N, C-alpha and C positions, 0 to 999 in steps of 0.2 A: 597562550591565548586559545580558548576553546572556540570552536565554530558553532554557531547557533543557526539552525534552519527551522523555520516554522515553530519556534519556541522550544525546540529539542536541542539540548547540548550534545554535541558530537565529540567523543573522546579524541584527544590529540594523538594518542599512541596507536590507535587502530589504523589498519589499512583503509584506503578510501572506499573500496568496494564493500567492506564490512561495516564501516561507519555509516554509509548512506542507507544501509538496510534498516537502520533504526527508524527512519521516516516511514510512516504508514503509506503504502502505495508504491514503494520502490523495492523491487525484488533484486535478486542477485543478477539476473540477466540485464535488467534495466540499469543497475549500478555499473556493470561492465560496459554497457552501451554509452553511458554518460562519460565514463573515463576515456573510452576510445574516441568519442566525439570531441572531447576537449584536449586530447593528446596527452593525458596523464597515464603513466604506467600503472597497472592495477595493483602492483605491490608497493606503490608509493603511500606514505603515511600522511595523515592530516597535518602533522607538525611540519612536514617538509614543504607544504604549500606556502607560497608567498601570499601577502595580503591581496594582491591583484587576482591571483588564481582562486583564492577563496571567494572573492566577490563574483568572479565569473561563474564559479560553480553554483553559488547560491542563486544568482540571477537566472542561470539556465534552468534550474529546478523550478523556480517560481514562475518563470514565463512559459515553459514548455510542457510541464507535467501537472496533472491534477493529483494532488496528494493531501494527506491529513484530513482536516475537517471538510474541505471541498469534496473530496472523494467519498467520504462517509455520507454527506448530504446527497450526492448523486446516486449512491447505492440505495438510500432510503426512498428517493423519488422513483427509481426504477421499480422497487418493490411495491410502492403505492399504485403504480400503473397496473401491475398484475392484480392487486386487490380490486381496483375499481372497474376493470374491464370484464370481470366475472369469469376469468379463465380457470381452468383446472389447476394450473400452476399457482395462481393466486389463492385458490381455496386450500391447497395443500400447504402453502406457506403460512396462511392464516391459522390453520389447525396444528401446525408444527410437525407435519408428516414429511417424509422424504419426497422431493419434487422431481427427481430424475430417474424414476422407475425402480428404485431399490425395493427389496422384499420387506414387507411390513408384518408378516404373520408372526415372525419370531423376534425381529430386531427393530421394530418401529419405535420402541421406547428410547433408543439411543438418539434418534433424530429429534425427538421431542425435547431433549435436554439442551439443544442448541440455543444460543442467544438469538432471539428474533428481534430485528430492528423495529 
């Protein structure tokens, strides 16, 4: 039986820390923290979890973390704040330029190729 979190099917054969990284917003560090908090060894596989443990894992992720579409929406709202307050950061985001002080004389084109929300 595969584990489904936020509509993403998590492979049974993967270790928990690598399987959780499929979910947008959960990094390697956060996956390790979730395993440690729930008392699962990091090398444990999804297939080794019981039904109760799977429910606890899903409930913890849904209740305590902002992931997937909620996280994407929050990032979009944060970017809109920069757009609307007229800051330099918002201007550079809007025009597709690097926002953190990188050089643009020779390599500004690579920043413009980014996906802008």
